[in-house]
VMD Tcl script that draws the C-alpha trace (Angstrom):
set ca {
  {19.25 10.34 -16.94}
  {19.57 12.06 -13.26}
  {18.48 9.55 -10.60}
  {16.99 12.44 -8.38}
  {13.64 10.12 -7.89}
  {15.41 6.65 -8.46}
  {13.37 3.91 -6.71}
  {10.42 6.33 -6.22}
  {6.95 6.14 -7.25}
  {5.05 9.21 -9.01}
  {1.38 9.66 -10.42}
  {0.38 12.39 -12.28}
  {-3.25 13.18 -13.55}
  {-4.30 14.74 -16.82}
  {-1.16 13.12 -18.06}
  {-1.75 12.61 -21.71}
  {-0.81 15.68 -22.66}
  {0.67 19.35 -21.86}
  {1.92 20.04 -18.61}
  {0.68 16.48 -17.35}
  {2.68 14.49 -19.84}
  {5.73 16.73 -19.48}
  {5.66 16.36 -15.81}
  {5.23 12.39 -16.13}
  {8.16 12.37 -18.64}
  {10.45 14.51 -16.27}
  {9.64 12.04 -13.31}
  {10.36 9.09 -15.49}
  {13.64 10.51 -16.60}
  {14.61 11.35 -13.07}
  {14.40 7.52 -12.51}
  {10.96 7.41 -10.94}
  {8.11 4.46 -11.88}
  {5.35 6.72 -13.20}
  {1.52 5.97 -13.23}
  {-0.41 8.29 -15.81}
  {-3.77 8.91 -15.65}
  {-6.16 10.55 -17.80}
  {-9.81 10.41 -18.47}
  {-8.85 10.08 -22.35}
  {-7.78 5.92 -22.57}
  {-6.48 6.10 -26.11}
  {-4.45 9.02 -25.43}
  {-2.92 8.21 -22.09}
  {-1.96 4.60 -23.22}
  {0.18 6.46 -26.26}
  {1.78 8.91 -23.84}
  {2.69 5.52 -21.85}
  {3.60 3.92 -24.29}
  {5.99 6.55 -25.52}
  {7.92 6.49 -22.16}
  {7.96 2.81 -21.93}
  {9.86 2.65 -25.40}
  {12.21 5.16 -24.05}
  {12.99 2.38 -21.17}
  {10.82 3.73 -18.51}
  {8.69 2.39 -15.90}
  {5.19 3.51 -16.56}
  {1.52 2.56 -16.29}
  {-1.71 4.00 -17.96}
  {-4.53 4.35 -16.15}
  {-8.03 5.34 -17.52}
  {-9.57 7.85 -14.57}
  {-12.23 10.35 -14.31}
  {-11.04 12.64 -11.30}
  {-14.81 13.64 -10.68}
  {-15.47 10.09 -10.20}
  {-14.45 8.97 -6.64}
  {-14.56 5.47 -7.34}
  {-12.15 6.15 -10.15}
  {-9.70 7.96 -8.20}
  {-9.66 5.16 -5.67}
  {-9.01 2.70 -8.12}
  {-6.37 4.86 -9.78}
  {-4.24 4.97 -6.55}
  {-4.75 1.27 -5.77}
  {-3.49 0.24 -9.22}
  {-0.55 2.58 -8.83}
  {0.52 0.80 -5.10}
  {-0.53 -2.46 -6.67}
  {1.92 -2.07 -9.85}
  {4.61 -0.36 -8.10}
  {4.27 -0.87 -4.22}
  {4.17 2.43 -3.07}
  {3.54 6.19 -3.81}
  {5.99 8.82 -3.53}
  {5.13 11.88 -5.35}
  {1.77 13.07 -6.86}
  {0.59 15.81 -9.26}
  {-2.88 16.29 -9.31}
  {-2.96 18.24 -12.69}
  {-6.38 16.76 -14.14}
  {-8.36 20.29 -15.14}
  {-10.70 22.04 -17.34}
  {-11.32 25.53 -18.61}
  {-14.49 27.12 -18.75}
  {-15.88 29.64 -21.64}
  {-15.69 33.17 -20.62}
  {-19.02 34.40 -19.62}
  {-20.40 36.91 -17.01}
  {-21.23 35.34 -13.89}
  {-25.08 35.89 -14.11}
  {-24.72 33.84 -17.10}
  {-22.93 30.87 -16.04}
  {-25.41 27.84 -15.79}
  {-25.46 25.71 -12.64}
  {-24.57 22.73 -14.84}
  {-21.28 24.48 -16.12}
  {-20.29 25.70 -12.59}
  {-20.73 21.94 -11.35}
  {-18.67 20.67 -14.17}
  {-15.69 22.63 -13.51}
  {-15.84 22.64 -9.95}
  {-16.19 18.63 -9.94}
  {-13.01 18.15 -11.81}
  {-10.85 21.27 -10.74}
  {-11.49 21.41 -7.04}
  {-13.32 18.17 -5.92}
  {-11.35 16.35 -8.49}
  {-8.22 17.52 -6.76}
  {-9.81 16.95 -3.07}
  {-10.81 13.37 -4.30}
  {-6.91 12.50 -5.72}
  {-5.25 13.90 -2.53}
  {-7.63 12.05 -0.20}
  {-6.67 8.62 -1.49}
  {-2.86 9.89 -2.03}
  {-2.86 10.51 1.80}
  {-4.57 7.50 2.44}
  {-1.31 5.66 1.37}
  {1.09 8.10 2.12}
  {0.08 7.98 5.62}
  {0.52 4.53 5.71}
  {4.23 4.97 4.51}
  {4.75 8.34 6.79}
  {6.00 10.14 3.79}
  {5.14 11.55 0.08}
  {4.85 14.93 -1.58}
  {1.78 16.12 -3.05}
  {1.39 18.98 -5.82}
  {-1.90 20.39 -6.85}
  {-2.41 21.88 -9.85}
  {-4.04 25.74 -9.51}
  {-3.23 28.72 -11.43}
  {-2.77 32.27 -11.68}
  {-6.50 32.05 -11.88}
  {-6.19 30.70 -8.22}
  {-4.81 34.30 -7.42}
  {-6.17 36.83 -9.18}
  {-9.83 37.69 -10.89}
  {-10.25 38.29 -14.60}
  {-13.91 39.00 -16.13}
  {-15.59 36.27 -17.38}
  {-13.97 33.57 -15.91}
  {-15.73 33.39 -12.24}
  {-16.59 29.57 -12.39}
  {-12.84 28.45 -13.36}
  {-11.13 31.13 -10.71}
  {-13.63 29.75 -8.11}
  {-12.01 26.49 -8.54}
  {-8.63 27.38 -8.69}
  {-8.89 29.63 -5.65}
  {-10.53 26.49 -3.85}
  {-7.36 24.49 -4.82}
  {-5.15 26.79 -3.16}
  {-7.09 26.88 0.32}
  {-7.41 23.17 0.30}
  {-3.71 22.72 -0.42}
  {-2.64 25.09 2.64}
  {-5.44 23.52 5.29}
  {-4.20 19.81 4.03}
  {-0.46 20.84 4.07}
  {-0.91 21.92 7.74}
  {-2.52 18.67 8.60}
  {0.17 16.55 7.54}
  {3.06 18.73 7.69}
  {4.37 17.01 10.77}
  {3.68 13.43 9.50}
  {6.32 13.54 6.79}
  {3.98 14.62 4.16}
  {4.54 18.07 2.11}
  {1.60 19.40 0.18}
  {2.09 22.55 -2.28}
  {0.38 23.70 -5.01}
  {1.59 25.42 -8.46}
  {0.10 28.20 -10.27}
  {0.83 28.17 -13.88}
  {0.41 31.24 -15.83}
  {-0.49 31.02 -19.98}
  {1.55 27.98 -21.00}
  {1.67 26.48 -24.45}
  {-0.82 23.42 -24.00}
  {-3.66 22.01 -26.21}
  {-6.15 23.61 -23.64}
  {-4.44 27.05 -24.28}
  {-4.67 26.39 -28.25}
  {-8.15 25.68 -27.95}
  {-9.11 28.97 -25.93}
  {-6.60 30.78 -28.54}
  {-9.07 29.57 -30.98}
  {-12.33 30.22 -29.37}
  {-11.50 33.63 -27.80}
  {-8.88 35.40 -29.98}
  {-9.54 38.58 -28.68}
  {-9.48 37.85 -24.96}
  {-6.22 35.72 -25.35}
  {-4.59 38.47 -27.47}
  {-5.10 40.74 -24.25}
  {-3.66 38.15 -21.91}
  {-0.65 37.47 -24.23}
  {0.13 41.07 -24.29}
  {0.25 41.18 -20.62}
  {3.23 38.53 -20.49}
  {6.26 40.63 -19.27}
  {8.45 37.90 -20.58}
  {6.86 38.06 -23.81}
  {5.98 34.65 -24.84}
  {3.86 31.69 -23.61}
  {5.29 29.23 -20.96}
  {6.31 25.87 -21.79}
  {5.03 22.61 -20.10}
  {8.71 21.57 -19.38}
  {8.99 24.54 -16.86}
  {5.95 23.58 -14.91}
  {7.19 20.14 -14.85}
  {10.51 21.40 -13.43}
  {8.76 23.15 -10.62}
  {6.56 20.26 -9.97}
  {9.69 18.13 -9.21}
  {11.54 20.50 -7.36}
  {8.28 20.74 -4.99}
  {8.46 16.97 -4.65}
  {12.37 16.95 -4.11}
  {14.29 16.99 -0.97}
  {15.69 20.29 -2.02}
  {12.19 21.86 -1.03}
  {12.16 19.71 2.28}
  {11.22 22.82 4.19}
  {8.37 24.41 1.75}
  {4.74 23.35 3.05}
  {1.32 24.98 1.63}
  {3.22 26.99 -0.94}
  {1.40 28.44 -3.77}
  {4.48 28.33 -6.61}
  {3.67 30.88 -9.16}
  {5.27 30.18 -12.54}
  {3.76 32.81 -15.01}
  {6.36 34.71 -16.68}
  {5.97 37.44 -14.52}
  {2.09 38.12 -15.00}
  {0.85 38.51 -11.55}
  {3.91 40.56 -10.65}
  {2.11 43.54 -12.22}
}
mol new
graphics top color blue
foreach p $ca { graphics top sphere $p radius 0.5 }
foreach p [lrange $ca 0 end-1] q [lrange $ca 1 end] { graphics top cylinder $p $q radius 0.2 }
display resetview
């Protein structure tokens, strides 16, 4: 285990599986105490138990990021348990079925944006309350290549992920001079349960996406975790309001 985050406290949402769990594990292995938050209580407890059994400091928190009260309690529990908050990865998010823009329901648009966009804003809000008090901290919001490009049938999802980037840049400017760095990561198609579900539900659409991967494979959750930890580390101390693309070359076309 390296000690690059020794003595620090990290918070990860959507931490039960996929990119979230990989990042929580990476923070723990780098010496941080980690709060793992997820809407699925049983799954996040299992993930947390795995880290604790490996000798790490970890706390499981049930949190629906679309509920402001849940998010406030999540940060409060993290600070109560570990005393501070140094790094946060606002990763919780959902996909949306591929459907033409004119056929997206109000309910689906609101569901996706409540979790992906308003949820990320709510997490930042309460994390920043704590980090302002400390005068330090680093936040990484999980956007997507969907925050940079458009794809047919993905208007609701891409709207949320474009919004995450605009919010990240604006907030980054507010806090850059106060010791708090805010950035985003933009994953491509990563081998996660969410992508596996998409592959099963929309095999033809996913075949096209996979065919366009210049690197010739899906990304690994650990590759996103490495990017997040770098953005939260002193090595990225001059990186402010940046959207780090980790997509195997997909957007380089």
